[in-house]
All heavy atoms as a GROMACS GRO file, in nm:
protein
  536
    1MET      N    1  -2.252   0.761  -0.098
    1MET     CA    2  -2.205   0.644  -0.169
    1MET      C    3  -2.060   0.666  -0.211
    1MET      O    4  -2.024   0.771  -0.264
    1MET     CB    5  -2.293   0.619  -0.290
    1MET     CG    6  -2.254   0.501  -0.371
    1MET     SD    7  -2.375   0.480  -0.504
    1MET     CE    8  -2.351   0.310  -0.535
    2ALA      N    9  -1.975   0.568  -0.186
    2ALA     CA   10  -1.833   0.578  -0.219
    2ALA      C   11  -1.813   0.566  -0.370
    2ALA      O   12  -1.883   0.492  -0.439
    2ALA     CB   13  -1.754   0.470  -0.147
    3THR      N   14  -1.715   0.638  -0.418
    3THR     CA   15  -1.684   0.640  -0.561
    3THR      C   16  -1.590   0.526  -0.597
    3THR      O   17  -1.492   0.503  -0.527
    3THR     CB   18  -1.612   0.774  -0.595
    3THR    OG1   19  -1.695   0.881  -0.552
    3THR    CG2   20  -1.584   0.784  -0.743
    4PRO      N   21  -1.617   0.454  -0.706
    4PRO     CA   22  -1.523   0.350  -0.749
    4PRO      C   23  -1.398   0.415  -0.810
    4PRO      O   24  -1.407   0.512  -0.884
    4PRO     CB   25  -1.600   0.271  -0.854
    4PRO     CG   26  -1.731   0.337  -0.873
    4PRO     CD   27  -1.739   0.456  -0.785
    5VAL      N   28  -1.283   0.359  -0.774
    5VAL     CA   29  -1.155   0.404  -0.828
    5VAL      C   30  -1.073   0.283  -0.868
    5VAL      O   31  -1.092   0.174  -0.814
    5VAL     CB   32  -1.076   0.491  -0.727
    5VAL    CG1   33  -1.150   0.618  -0.694
    5VAL    CG2   34  -1.044   0.413  -0.601
    6THR      N   35  -0.981   0.302  -0.960
    6THR     CA   36  -0.891   0.195  -1.002
    6THR      C   37  -0.764   0.203  -0.918
    6THR      O   38  -0.702   0.309  -0.909
    6THR     CB   39  -0.857   0.206  -1.151
    6THR    OG1   40  -0.980   0.201  -1.226
    6THR    CG2   41  -0.766   0.093  -1.197
    7VAL      N   42  -0.726   0.091  -0.856
    7VAL     CA   43  -0.606   0.087  -0.774
    7VAL      C   44  -0.485   0.108  -0.863
    7VAL      O   45  -0.467   0.036  -0.962
    7VAL     CB   46  -0.596  -0.047  -0.698
    7VAL    CG1   47  -0.466  -0.056  -0.619
    7VAL    CG2   48  -0.716  -0.066  -0.606
    8PRO      N   49  -0.400   0.207  -0.830
    8PRO     CA   50  -0.283   0.236  -0.913
    8PRO      C   51  -0.167   0.140  -0.883
    8PRO      O   52  -0.167   0.069  -0.781
    8PRO     CB   53  -0.246   0.378  -0.872
    8PRO     CG   54  -0.289   0.387  -0.730
    8PRO     CD   55  -0.415   0.303  -0.720
    9ALA      N   56  -0.068   0.142  -0.970
    9ALA     CA   57   0.055   0.065  -0.948
    9ALA      C   58   0.138   0.135  -0.843
    9ALA      O   59   0.177   0.251  -0.860
    9ALA     CB   60   0.133   0.054  -1.079
   10LEU      N   61   0.164   0.068  -0.732
   10LEU     CA   62   0.244   0.126  -0.624
   10LEU      C   63   0.378   0.055  -0.608
   10LEU      O   64   0.470   0.109  -0.548
   10LEU     CB   65   0.165   0.120  -0.493
   10LEU     CG   66   0.029   0.190  -0.494
   10LEU    CD1   67  -0.042   0.170  -0.362
   10LEU    CD2   68   0.043   0.337  -0.528
   11VAL      N   69   0.389  -0.068  -0.660
   11VAL     CA   70   0.513  -0.144  -0.648
   11VAL      C   71   0.626  -0.069  -0.717
   11VAL      O   72   0.612  -0.020  -0.828
   11VAL     CB   73   0.496  -0.285  -0.707
   11VAL    CG1   74   0.629  -0.360  -0.709
   11VAL    CG2   75   0.393  -0.364  -0.629
   12GLY      N   76   0.738  -0.057  -0.645
   12GLY     CA   77   0.854   0.014  -0.697
   12GLY      C   78   0.863   0.158  -0.650
   12GLY      O   79   0.967   0.220  -0.663
   13LEU      N   80   0.753   0.210  -0.598
   13LEU     CA   81   0.753   0.347  -0.548
   13LEU      C   82   0.799   0.351  -0.402
   13LEU      O   83   0.790   0.251  -0.331
   13LEU     CB   84   0.612   0.406  -0.555
   13LEU     CG   85   0.546   0.414  -0.692
   13LEU    CD1   86   0.405   0.471  -0.678
   13LEU    CD2   87   0.628   0.498  -0.788
   14THR      N   88   0.844   0.467  -0.358
   14THR     CA   89   0.869   0.485  -0.216
   14THR      C   90   0.733   0.506  -0.149
   14THR      O   91   0.633   0.538  -0.216
   14THR     CB   92   0.957   0.608  -0.188
   14THR    OG1   93   0.887   0.726  -0.229
   14THR    CG2   94   1.092   0.598  -0.259
   15VAL      N   95   0.728   0.491  -0.018
   15VAL     CA   96   0.602   0.508   0.054
   15VAL      C   97   0.546   0.649   0.035
   15VAL      O   98   0.428   0.665   0.004
   15VAL     CB   99   0.616   0.468   0.202
   15VAL    CG1  100   0.488   0.498   0.278
   15VAL    CG2  101   0.654   0.321   0.214
   16PRO      N  102   0.629   0.756   0.050
   16PRO     CA  103   0.574   0.890   0.027
   16PRO      C  104   0.518   0.909  -0.114
   16PRO      O  105   0.415   0.976  -0.132
   16PRO     CB  106   0.692   0.984   0.053
   16PRO     CG  107   0.782   0.907   0.145
   16PRO     CD  108   0.767   0.763   0.101
   17GLU      N  109   0.584   0.852  -0.214
   17GLU     CA  110   0.532   0.862  -0.352
   17GLU      C  111   0.396   0.794  -0.361
   17GLU      O  112   0.303   0.846  -0.422
   17GLU     CB  113   0.629   0.797  -0.451
   17GLU     CG  114   0.757   0.873  -0.471
   17GLU     CD  115   0.860   0.796  -0.552
   17GLU    OE1  116   0.860   0.670  -0.551
   17GLU    OE2  117   0.945   0.863  -0.614
   18ALA      N  118   0.384   0.676  -0.301
   18ALA     CA  119   0.258   0.601  -0.305
   18ALA      C  120   0.147   0.677  -0.234
   18ALA      O  121   0.034   0.680  -0.282
   18ALA     CB  122   0.278   0.463  -0.243
   19VAL      N  123   0.178   0.738  -0.120
   19VAL     CA  124   0.079   0.816  -0.047
   19VAL      C  125   0.028   0.931  -0.134
   19VAL      O  126  -0.091   0.960  -0.138
   19VAL     CB  127   0.137   0.868   0.087
   19VAL    CG1  128   0.046   0.972   0.150
   19VAL    CG2  129   0.161   0.752   0.182
   20SER      N  130   0.120   0.995  -0.206
   20SER     CA  131   0.081   1.110  -0.288
   20SER      C  132  -0.006   1.068  -0.407
   20SER      O  133  -0.081   1.150  -0.461
   20SER     CB  134   0.204   1.188  -0.336
   20SER     OG  135   0.275   1.115  -0.435
   21ILE      N  136   0.002   0.943  -0.447
   21ILE     CA  137  -0.082   0.893  -0.557
   21ILE      C  138  -0.213   0.836  -0.504
   21ILE      O  139  -0.320   0.865  -0.558
   21ILE     CB  140  -0.005   0.786  -0.638
   21ILE    CG1  141   0.111   0.852  -0.712
   21ILE    CG2  142  -0.098   0.712  -0.733
   21ILE    CD1  143   0.208   0.755  -0.776
   22ALA      N  144  -0.206   0.756  -0.399
   22ALA     CA  145  -0.326   0.688  -0.348
   22ALA      C  146  -0.419   0.784  -0.274
   22ALA      O  147  -0.542   0.772  -0.283
   22ALA     CB  148  -0.285   0.573  -0.256
   23GLY      N  149  -0.362   0.879  -0.201
   23GLY     CA  150  -0.442   0.971  -0.121
   23GLY      C  151  -0.547   1.046  -0.200
   23GLY      O  152  -0.665   1.045  -0.162
   24PRO      N  153  -0.509   1.112  -0.310
   24PRO     CA  154  -0.610   1.186  -0.387
   24PRO      C  155  -0.720   1.097  -0.446
   24PRO      O  156  -0.829   1.145  -0.477
   24PRO     CB  157  -0.528   1.252  -0.498
   24PRO     CG  158  -0.391   1.263  -0.441
   24PRO     CD  159  -0.374   1.141  -0.356
   25LEU      N  160  -0.692   0.967  -0.461
   25LEU     CA  161  -0.794   0.874  -0.511
   25LEU      C  162  -0.889   0.829  -0.400
   25LEU      O  163  -0.988   0.762  -0.426
   25LEU     CB  164  -0.726   0.752  -0.573
   25LEU     CG  165  -0.643   0.777  -0.698
   25LEU    CD1  166  -0.570   0.650  -0.739
   25LEU    CD2  167  -0.730   0.830  -0.811
   26GLY      N  168  -0.855   0.863  -0.275
   26GLY     CA  169  -0.937   0.822  -0.163
   26GLY      C  170  -0.899   0.686  -0.108
   26GLY      O  171  -0.974   0.626  -0.031
   27LEU      N  172  -0.782   0.634  -0.149
   27LEU     CA  173  -0.736   0.505  -0.099
   27LEU      C  174  -0.642   0.527   0.019
   27LEU      O  175  -0.559   0.616   0.017
   27LEU     CB  176  -0.663   0.428  -0.210
   27LEU     CG  177  -0.746   0.396  -0.334
   27LEU    CD1  178  -0.659   0.341  -0.445
   27LEU    CD2  179  -0.857   0.298  -0.298
   28ALA      N  180  -0.656   0.445   0.120
   28ALA     CA  181  -0.571   0.454   0.239
   28ALA      C  182  -0.464   0.346   0.232
   28ALA      O  183  -0.494   0.231   0.200
   28ALA     CB  184  -0.656   0.436   0.364
   29LEU      N  185  -0.340   0.382   0.261
   29LEU     CA  186  -0.233   0.283   0.265
   29LEU      C  187  -0.213   0.235   0.407
   29LEU      O  188  -0.228   0.310   0.502
   29LEU     CB  189  -0.102   0.343   0.213
   29LEU     CG  190  -0.101   0.391   0.068
   29LEU    CD1  191   0.038   0.437   0.030
   29LEU    CD2  192  -0.148   0.282  -0.025
   30MET      N  193  -0.176   0.108   0.420
   30MET     CA  194  -0.143   0.053   0.550
   30MET      C  195  -0.040  -0.058   0.531
   30MET      O  196  -0.040  -0.127   0.428
   30MET     CB  197  -0.272   0.005   0.617
   30MET     CG  198  -0.281  -0.135   0.654
   30MET     SD  199  -0.437  -0.168   0.736
   30MET     CE  200  -0.476  -0.314   0.646
   31GLY      N  201   0.049  -0.069   0.628
   31GLY     CA  202   0.149  -0.175   0.624
   31GLY      C  203   0.084  -0.310   0.647
   31GLY      O  204  -0.027  -0.322   0.698
   32ALA      N  205   0.156  -0.414   0.610
   32ALA     CA  206   0.104  -0.550   0.619
   32ALA      C  207   0.070  -0.592   0.761
   32ALA      O  208  -0.011  -0.681   0.782
   32ALA     CB  209   0.206  -0.648   0.560
   33LYS      N  210   0.131  -0.528   0.859
   33LYS     CA  211   0.102  -0.560   0.998
   33LYS      C  212   0.018  -0.450   1.063
   33LYS      O  213   0.015  -0.436   1.183
   33LYS     CB  214   0.232  -0.580   1.075
   33LYS     CG  215   0.311  -0.700   1.024
   33LYS     CD  216   0.439  -0.718   1.102
   33LYS     CE  217   0.519  -0.833   1.044
   33LYS     NZ  218   0.649  -0.846   1.111
   34GLY      N  219  -0.048  -0.368   0.980
   34GLY     CA  220  -0.137  -0.263   1.029
   34GLY      C  221  -0.068  -0.131   1.056
   34GLY      O  222  -0.128  -0.040   1.111
   35GLU      N  223   0.059  -0.117   1.016
   35GLU     CA  224   0.133   0.006   1.042
   35GLU      C  225   0.081   0.121   0.956
   35GLU      O  226   0.036   0.102   0.844
   35GLU     CB  227   0.283  -0.009   1.008
   35GLU     CG  228   0.353  -0.124   1.074
   35GLU     CD  229   0.346  -0.250   0.991
   35GLU    OE1  230   0.263  -0.261   0.899
   35GLU    OE2  231   0.424  -0.340   1.019
   36SER      N  232   0.095   0.239   1.011
   36SER     CA  233   0.068   0.361   0.937
   36SER      C  234   0.179   0.379   0.833
   36SER      O  235   0.295   0.346   0.860
   36SER     CB  236   0.068   0.480   1.033
   36SER     OG  237   0.078   0.600   0.961
   37PRO      N  238   0.148   0.432   0.715
   37PRO     CA  239   0.252   0.451   0.615
   37PRO      C  240   0.363   0.546   0.661
   37PRO      O  241   0.475   0.536   0.613
   37PRO     CB  242   0.179   0.506   0.492
   37PRO     CG  243   0.045   0.545   0.539
   37PRO     CD  244   0.017   0.472   0.666
   38VAL      N  245   0.335   0.634   0.756
   38VAL     CA  246   0.440   0.727   0.801
   38VAL      C  247   0.550   0.655   0.876
   38VAL      O  248   0.660   0.709   0.890
   38VAL     CB  249   0.384   0.842   0.886
   38VAL    CG1  250   0.286   0.928   0.807
   38VAL    CG2  251   0.317   0.791   1.012
   39THR      N  252   0.527   0.532   0.920
   39THR     CA  253   0.630   0.457   0.992
   39THR      C  254   0.710   0.365   0.900
   39THR      O  255   0.806   0.303   0.944
   39THR     CB  256   0.568   0.372   1.105
   39THR    OG1  257   0.484   0.272   1.048
   39THR    CG2  258   0.490   0.457   1.203
   40LEU      N  259   0.669   0.354   0.774
   40LEU     CA  260   0.734   0.262   0.680
   40LEU      C  261   0.841   0.332   0.599
   40LEU      O  262   0.830   0.449   0.567
   40LEU     CB  263   0.629   0.202   0.586
   40LEU     CG  264   0.515   0.126   0.652
   40LEU    CD1  265   0.416   0.081   0.547
   40LEU    CD2  266   0.568   0.009   0.731
   41THR      N  267   0.945   0.256   0.566
   41THR     CA  268   1.052   0.308   0.482
   41THR      C  269   1.077   0.212   0.367
   41THR      O  270   1.025   0.100   0.365
   41THR     CB  271   1.183   0.323   0.564
   41THR    OG1  272   1.221   0.194   0.614
   41THR    CG2  273   1.166   0.419   0.679
   42GLY      N  274   1.159   0.254   0.274
   42GLY     CA  275   1.195   0.168   0.162
   42GLY      C  276   1.099   0.180   0.046
   42GLY      O  277   1.011   0.266   0.042
   43SER      N  278   1.118   0.091  -0.048
   43SER     CA  279   1.033   0.086  -0.168
   43SER      C  280   0.928  -0.023  -0.151
   43SER      O  281   0.951  -0.124  -0.084
   43SER     CB  282   1.119   0.055  -0.291
   43SER     OG  283   1.210   0.159  -0.315
   44ILE      N  284   0.817  -0.002  -0.214
   44ILE     CA  285   0.707  -0.099  -0.206
   44ILE      C  286   0.739  -0.218  -0.296
   44ILE      O  287   0.774  -0.201  -0.413
   44ILE     CB  288   0.574  -0.032  -0.244
   44ILE    CG1  289   0.545   0.078  -0.142
   44ILE    CG2  290   0.461  -0.133  -0.253
   44ILE    CD1  291   0.428   0.167  -0.177
   45THR      N  292   0.726  -0.338  -0.238
   45THR     CA  293   0.756  -0.460  -0.312
   45THR      C  294   0.631  -0.539  -0.350
   45THR      O  295   0.636  -0.625  -0.436
   45THR     CB  296   0.850  -0.551  -0.231
   45THR    OG1  297   0.788  -0.581  -0.106
   45THR    CG2  298   0.985  -0.484  -0.207
   46ALA      N  299   0.521  -0.512  -0.282
   46ALA     CA  300   0.395  -0.581  -0.311
   46ALA      C  301   0.280  -0.496  -0.258
   46ALA      O  302   0.298  -0.415  -0.168
   46ALA     CB  303   0.392  -0.720  -0.246
   47GLN      N  304   0.163  -0.518  -0.317
   47GLN     CA  305   0.044  -0.447  -0.274
   47GLN      C  306  -0.076  -0.537  -0.288
   47GLN      O  307  -0.078  -0.628  -0.370
   47GLN     CB  308   0.024  -0.319  -0.355
   47GLN     CG  309  -0.018  -0.345  -0.501
   47GLN     CD  310  -0.033  -0.219  -0.582
   47GLN    OE1  311   0.066  -0.153  -0.611
   47GLN    NE2  312  -0.156  -0.186  -0.618
   48ARG      N  313  -0.177  -0.511  -0.205
   48ARG     CA  314  -0.303  -0.584  -0.213
   48ARG      C  315  -0.414  -0.488  -0.178
   48ARG      O  316  -0.407  -0.429  -0.071
   48ARG     CB  317  -0.304  -0.701  -0.116
   48ARG     CG  318  -0.427  -0.789  -0.133
   48ARG     CD  319  -0.434  -0.904  -0.036
   48ARG     NE  320  -0.325  -0.996  -0.056
   48ARG     CZ  321  -0.273  -1.075   0.038
   48ARG    NH1  322  -0.321  -1.070   0.162
   48ARG    NH2  323  -0.176  -1.157   0.012
   49PRO      N  324  -0.515  -0.462  -0.258
   49PRO     CA  325  -0.539  -0.524  -0.388
   49PRO      C  326  -0.437  -0.479  -0.492
   49PRO      O  327  -0.375  -0.374  -0.479
   49PRO     CB  328  -0.680  -0.478  -0.425
   49PRO     CG  329  -0.708  -0.357  -0.343
   49PRO     CD  330  -0.621  -0.367  -0.222
   50PRO      N  331  -0.422  -0.561  -0.595
   50PRO     CA  332  -0.322  -0.530  -0.698
   50PRO      C  333  -0.366  -0.420  -0.794
   50PRO      O  334  -0.483  -0.380  -0.797
   50PRO     CB  335  -0.308  -0.663  -0.772
   50PRO     CG  336  -0.440  -0.730  -0.755
   50PRO     CD  337  -0.491  -0.688  -0.620
   51LEU      N  338  -0.272  -0.376  -0.871
   51LEU     CA  339  -0.293  -0.278  -0.977
   51LEU      C  340  -0.413  -0.316  -1.063
   51LEU      O  341  -0.429  -0.432  -1.099
   51LEU     CB  342  -0.166  -0.273  -1.064
   51LEU     CG  343  -0.177  -0.225  -1.207
   51LEU    CD1  344  -0.201  -0.076  -1.210
   51LEU    CD2  345  -0.052  -0.260  -1.284
   52GLY      N  346  -0.497  -0.218  -1.092
   52GLY     CA  347  -0.606  -0.237  -1.186
   52GLY      C  348  -0.738  -0.281  -1.126
   52GLY      O  349  -0.841  -0.275  -1.193
   53VAL      N  350  -0.738  -0.324  -1.000
   53VAL     CA  351  -0.863  -0.364  -0.936
   53VAL      C  352  -0.947  -0.239  -0.911
   53VAL      O  353  -0.895  -0.134  -0.872
   53VAL     CB  354  -0.834  -0.436  -0.802
   53VAL    CG1  355  -0.960  -0.453  -0.719
   53VAL    CG2  356  -0.769  -0.570  -0.828
   54VAL      N  357  -1.077  -0.248  -0.936
   54VAL     CA  358  -1.166  -0.138  -0.906
   54VAL      C  359  -1.213  -0.155  -0.761
   54VAL      O  360  -1.266  -0.260  -0.724
   54VAL     CB  361  -1.286  -0.134  -1.003
   54VAL    CG1  362  -1.383  -0.024  -0.963
   54VAL    CG2  363  -1.236  -0.113  -1.145
   55ALA      N  364  -1.187  -0.052  -0.681
   55ALA     CA  365  -1.224  -0.054  -0.539
   55ALA      C  366  -1.300   0.074  -0.507
   55ALA      O  367  -1.296   0.170  -0.584
   55ALA     CB  368  -1.098  -0.063  -0.454
   56LEU      N  369  -1.365   0.076  -0.396
   56LEU     CA  370  -1.435   0.196  -0.354
   56LEU      C  371  -1.340   0.290  -0.282
   56LEU      O  372  -1.250   0.245  -0.209
   56LEU     CB  373  -1.552   0.161  -0.263
   56LEU     CG  374  -1.663   0.078  -0.326
   56LEU    CD1  375  -1.769   0.045  -0.223
   56LEU    CD2  376  -1.724   0.151  -0.445
   57ALA      N  377  -1.358   0.420  -0.304
   57ALA     CA  378  -1.280   0.519  -0.228
   57ALA      C  379  -1.297   0.487  -0.081
   57ALA      O  380  -1.406   0.451  -0.036
   57ALA     CB  381  -1.329   0.659  -0.260
   58GLY      N  382  -1.189   0.494  -0.006
   58GLY     CA  383  -1.190   0.457   0.135
   58GLY      C  384  -1.133   0.319   0.160
   58GLY      O  385  -1.106   0.282   0.274
   59THR      N  386  -1.114   0.243   0.054
   59THR     CA  387  -1.055   0.110   0.066
   59THR      C  388  -0.911   0.121   0.111
   59THR      O  389  -0.837   0.210   0.068
   59THR     CB  390  -1.061   0.036  -0.070
   59THR    OG1  391  -1.198   0.018  -0.106
   59THR    CG2  392  -0.990  -0.097  -0.067
   60ALA      N  393  -0.868   0.030   0.198
   60ALA     CA  394  -0.728   0.025   0.241
   60ALA      C  395  -0.649  -0.060   0.143
   60ALA      O  396  -0.692  -0.169   0.104
   60ALA     CB  397  -0.717  -0.033   0.380
   61VAL      N  398  -0.533  -0.010   0.103
   61VAL     CA  399  -0.440  -0.085   0.020
   61VAL      C  400  -0.326  -0.126   0.112
   61VAL      O  401  -0.258  -0.042   0.169
   61VAL     CB  402  -0.388  -0.001  -0.099
   61VAL    CG1  403  -0.285  -0.080  -0.179
   61VAL    CG2  404  -0.504   0.043  -0.188
   62THR      N  405  -0.306  -0.256   0.126
   62THR     CA  406  -0.199  -0.308   0.210
   62THR      C  407  -0.071  -0.310   0.128
   62THR      O  408  -0.072  -0.355   0.013
   62THR     CB  409  -0.232  -0.450   0.260
   62THR    OG1  410  -0.357  -0.446   0.329
   62THR    CG2  411  -0.124  -0.502   0.353
   63ILE      N  412   0.038  -0.261   0.188
   63ILE     CA  413   0.166  -0.257   0.118
   63ILE      C  414   0.273  -0.329   0.197
   63ILE      O  415   0.269  -0.334   0.320
   63ILE     CB  416   0.210  -0.112   0.087
   63ILE    CG1  417   0.219  -0.029   0.215
   63ILE    CG2  418   0.118  -0.048  -0.016
   63ILE    CD1  419   0.278   0.110   0.196
   64TRP      N  420   0.368  -0.387   0.124
   64TRP     CA  421   0.488  -0.447   0.182
   64TRP      C  422   0.605  -0.370   0.127
   64TRP      O  423   0.604  -0.328   0.011
   64TRP     CB  424   0.498  -0.594   0.140
   64TRP     CG  425   0.399  -0.682   0.207
   64TRP    CD1  426   0.421  -0.761   0.315
   64TRP    CD2  427   0.262  -0.704   0.170
   64TRP    NE1  428   0.307  -0.829   0.349
   64TRP    CE2  429   0.207  -0.796   0.263
   64TRP    CE3  430   0.180  -0.654   0.070
   64TRP    CZ2  431   0.075  -0.839   0.256
   64TRP    CZ3  432   0.049  -0.696   0.064
   64TRP    CH2  433  -0.003  -0.788   0.156
   65THR      N  434   0.707  -0.349   0.209
   65THR     CA  435   0.824  -0.275   0.164
   65THR      C  436   0.950  -0.358   0.181
   65THR      O  437   0.949  -0.463   0.247
   65THR     CB  438   0.842  -0.143   0.242
   65THR    OG1  439   0.876  -0.173   0.377
   65THR    CG2  440   0.716  -0.057   0.237
   66ASP      N  441   1.058  -0.307   0.123
   66ASP     CA  442   1.187  -0.376   0.133
   66ASP      C  443   1.271  -0.324   0.249
   66ASP      O  444   1.391  -0.344   0.252
   66ASP     CB  445   1.264  -0.365   0.002
   66ASP     CG  446   1.300  -0.223  -0.036
   66ASP    OD1  447   1.266  -0.128   0.038
   66ASP    OD2  448   1.361  -0.205  -0.143
   67GLU      N  449   1.208  -0.260   0.348
   67GLU     CA  450   1.284  -0.208   0.461
   67GLU      C  451   1.358  -0.323   0.528
   67GLU      O  452   1.311  -0.436   0.531
   67GLU     CB  453   1.195  -0.133   0.559
   67GLU     CG  454   1.088  -0.216   0.624
   67GLU     CD  455   0.992  -0.133   0.707
   67GLU    OE1  456   1.004  -0.010   0.711
   67GLU    OE2  457   0.904  -0.194   0.768
   68THR      N  458   1.474  -0.294   0.582
   68THR     CA  459   1.563  -0.399   0.630
   68THR      C  460   1.538  -0.441   0.774
   68THR      O  461   1.592  -0.540   0.818
   68THR     CB  462   1.709  -0.353   0.618
   68THR    OG1  463   1.725  -0.232   0.692
   68THR    CG2  464   1.747  -0.332   0.474
   69ASP      N  465   1.454  -0.370   0.848
   69ASP     CA  466   1.435  -0.408   0.988
   69ASP      C  467   1.330  -0.517   1.005
   69ASP      O  468   1.304  -0.562   1.115
   69ASP     CB  469   1.402  -0.288   1.075
   69ASP     CG  470   1.265  -0.227   1.046
   69ASP    OD1  471   1.192  -0.282   0.961
   69ASP    OD2  472   1.234  -0.125   1.107
   70GLY      N  473   1.270  -0.561   0.896
   70GLY     CA  474   1.176  -0.673   0.902
   70GLY      C  475   1.036  -0.637   0.947
   70GLY      O  476   0.952  -0.725   0.959
   71ALA      N  477   1.007  -0.511   0.969
   71ALA     CA  478   0.873  -0.473   1.015
   71ALA      C  479   0.772  -0.508   0.907
   71ALA      O  480   0.742  -0.623   0.885
   71ALA     CB  481   0.869  -0.324   1.050
   72ALA      N  482   0.720  -0.411   0.836
   72ALA     CA  483   0.620  -0.440   0.734
   72ALA      C  484   0.683  -0.497   0.609
   72ALA      O  485   0.613  -0.540   0.520
   72ALA     CB  486   0.544  -0.313   0.698
   73GLY      N  487   0.814  -0.497   0.603
   73GLY     CA  488   0.880  -0.540   0.481
   73GLY      C  489   0.889  -0.689   0.464
   73GLY      O  490   0.928  -0.737   0.359
   74SER      N  491   0.857  -0.765   0.566
   74SER     CA  492   0.874  -0.910   0.557
   74SER      C  493   0.772  -0.968   0.461
   74SER      O  494   0.652  -0.965   0.486
   74SER     CB  495   0.857  -0.972   0.695
   74SER     OG  496   0.854  -1.112   0.684
   75MET      N  497   0.819  -1.024   0.352
   75MET     CA  498   0.727  -1.087   0.257
   75MET      C  499   0.667  -1.214   0.316
   75MET      O  500   0.567  -1.262   0.268
   75MET     CB  501   0.799  -1.118   0.126
   75MET     CG  502   0.828  -0.996   0.042
   75MET     SD  503   0.681  -0.900   0.001
   75MET     CE  504   0.603  -1.012  -0.113
   76ALA      N  505   0.725  -1.266   0.424
   76ALA     CA  506   0.666  -1.382   0.490
   76ALA      C  507   0.525  -1.349   0.538
   76ALA      O  508   0.438  -1.435   0.544
   76ALA     CB  509   0.753  -1.428   0.607
   77SER      N  510   0.502  -1.221   0.572
   77SER     CA  511   0.369  -1.184   0.620
   77SER      C  512   0.266  -1.188   0.507
   77SER      O  513   0.147  -1.192   0.533
   77SER     CB  514   0.373  -1.044   0.682
   77SER     OG  515   0.409  -0.947   0.587
   78LEU      N  516   0.311  -1.191   0.383
   78LEU     CA  517   0.219  -1.198   0.270
   78LEU      C  518   0.149  -1.333   0.267
   78LEU      O  519   0.035  -1.344   0.229
   78LEU     CB  520   0.295  -1.176   0.140
   78LEU     CG  521   0.215  -1.173   0.010
   78LEU    CD1  522   0.111  -1.063   0.014
   78LEU    CD2  523   0.308  -1.153  -0.108
   79VAL      N  524   0.217  -1.438   0.311
   79VAL     CA  525   0.160  -1.572   0.304
   79VAL      C  526   0.122  -1.628   0.439
   79VAL      O  527   0.067  -1.737   0.447
   79VAL     CB  528   0.258  -1.668   0.233
   79VAL    CG1  529   0.275  -1.629   0.089
   79VAL    CG2  530   0.391  -1.675   0.304
   80SER      N  531   0.152  -1.557   0.545
   80SER     CA  532   0.118  -1.611   0.677
   80SER      C  533  -0.008  -1.549   0.732
   80SER      O  534  -0.065  -1.461   0.677
   80SER     CB  535   0.232  -1.590   0.774
   80SER     OG  536   0.261  -1.454   0.787
   0.00000   0.00000   0.00000
């Protein structure tokens, strides 16, 4: 049975910082377009689920970044 954990605040962190916080909680990070966090750069501008939500360990947390190449950083993908 998966353990419930509280989703931490990741907005404002760099991707490596977020990985170091989410990983030990059992949460997996993924870019908004399904990218691995190792391919993302910049600071996190949004996350889903948001801070404070109780999720099961193993849950994927989708992140958006402010990277300039438009990959996972496009906030348009948040609403499309």
